[in-house]
C-alpha positions in Angstrom: -12.2 -42.0 8.9 -9.2 -43.2 7.0 -9.6 -40.4 4.4 -9.8 -37.8 7.2 -6.6 -39.3 8.8 -4.7 -39.1 5.5 -5.8 -35.5 4.9 -4.8 -34.4 8.4 -1.5 -36.3 8.3 -0.6 -34.7 5.0 -1.9 -31.3 6.2 -4.0 -30.9 3.1 -6.5 -28.1 3.0 -9.6 -29.5 1.2 -12.8 -27.6 0.8 -16.2 -29.2 0.6 -17.7 -29.8 -2.8 -20.8 -27.6 -3.3 -23.4 -27.5 -6.1 -21.8 -24.4 -7.6 -18.7 -26.5 -8.4 -20.7 -28.6 -10.9 -22.0 -25.8 -13.1 -19.2 -25.8 -15.7 -19.0 -29.6 -15.7 -22.7 -30.0 -16.5 -22.6 -27.3 -19.1 -20.2 -29.6 -21.1 -23.2 -31.9 -21.8 -25.5 -29.1 -22.9 -25.0 -27.4 -26.3 -25.3 -23.7 -25.4 -23.9 -20.5 -26.8 -21.6 -18.5 -24.5 -24.4 -15.9 -24.2 -26.9 -18.5 -23.1 -24.4 -20.0 -20.6 -23.9 -16.6 -19.0 -27.6 -16.0 -18.6 -28.2 -19.5 -17.2 -25.2 -19.3 -14.9 -26.6 -16.1 -13.3 -29.9 -17.8 -12.7 -28.4 -21.1 -11.5 -26.2 -19.2 -9.0 -29.3 -17.5 -7.6 -31.3 -20.7 -7.5 -28.5 -22.6 -5.8 -27.9 -19.8 -3.3 -31.5 -19.9 -2.3 -31.9 -23.7 -2.4 -28.9 -24.6 -0.3 -30.3 -22.5 2.6 -33.3 -24.9 2.9 -32.9 -27.8 5.3 -34.7 -30.3 3.1 -32.1 -29.9 0.3 -29.1 -30.7 2.5 -29.3 -34.5 1.8 -29.3 -34.0 -2.0 -26.0 -34.6 -3.8 -24.5 -31.4 -5.0 -24.3 -32.6 -8.6 -28.0 -33.5 -8.7 -29.0 -30.2 -7.1 -26.9 -28.3 -9.6 -28.3 -30.2 -12.6 -31.9 -29.7 -11.4 -31.2 -25.9 -10.9 -29.8 -25.7 -14.5 -33.0 -27.4 -15.8 -35.1 -24.9 -13.8 -33.1 -22.0 -15.2 -33.3 -23.3 -18.8 -37.0 -23.9 -18.5 -37.6 -20.5 -16.9 -35.6 -18.7 -19.6 -37.2 -20.8 -22.4 -33.8 -21.3 -24.0 -34.5 -24.7 -25.5 -36.1 -28.1 -24.8 -34.6 -29.0 -21.4 -34.9 -32.7 -22.1 -32.5 -32.5 -25.1 -29.5 -34.2 -23.5 -31.0 -35.6 -20.3 -29.7 -39.1 -20.9 -26.1 -37.9 -21.0 -26.6 -35.7 -17.9 -28.4 -38.4 -15.9 -25.5 -40.8 -16.6 -23.0 -38.2 -15.6 -24.5 -37.4 -12.3 -25.8 -41.0 -11.5 -29.5 -40.4 -10.8 -32.8 -41.3 -12.4 -35.0 -39.0 -14.4 -37.7 -39.3 -11.8 -35.3 -38.1 -9.1 -34.2 -35.2 -11.2 -37.7 -34.1 -12.0 -38.7 -34.3 -8.3 -35.8 -32.2 -7.2 -36.5 -29.7 -10.0 -40.1 -29.3 -8.7 -38.7 -28.8 -5.2 -36.4 -26.0 -6.4 -39.2 -24.3 -8.3 -41.4 -24.4 -5.1 -38.6 -23.0 -3.0 -37.9 -20.2 -5.5 -41.6 -19.4 -5.7 -41.7 -19.1 -1.9 -39.0 -16.5 -2.0 -40.6 -14.4 -4.8 -42.9 -11.7 -3.5 -46.5 -12.1 -4.5 -47.9 -9.5 -6.9 -50.5 -7.4 -5.2 -52.7 -5.2 -7.4 -52.2 -1.5 -6.7 -55.1 0.2 -5.1 -56.9 2.8 -7.2 -56.2 6.3 -6.0 -58.4 9.2 -7.0 -56.7 11.6 -9.5 -56.0 15.0 -8.1 -56.3 17.8 -10.5 
């Protein structure tokens, strides 16, 4: 309440912190080439856009959601071992490895629910 009063009194226009705001911060802890960062950033933006629309992710801290999305993207793109710098990242976002893995699984499940299932094409007779 006091923070809100100060912000209103000073007429500051503050925007809410969202998971996308953490992408560049978390990238500082992961040794990646600029090309890999660009690929991962594209996938992370997609994953976060889908994930933040789900009600069960609204209680997850934005930093943790972003970190888990980065791990999903790195894993999906097979760029390198995603556990390379986990200790640094976990310290930076203040969560446990177990929490991060659980949220990562949730993101993967959410993404899979949005991906259309492949249906085998029906065989059509050839017309000559």
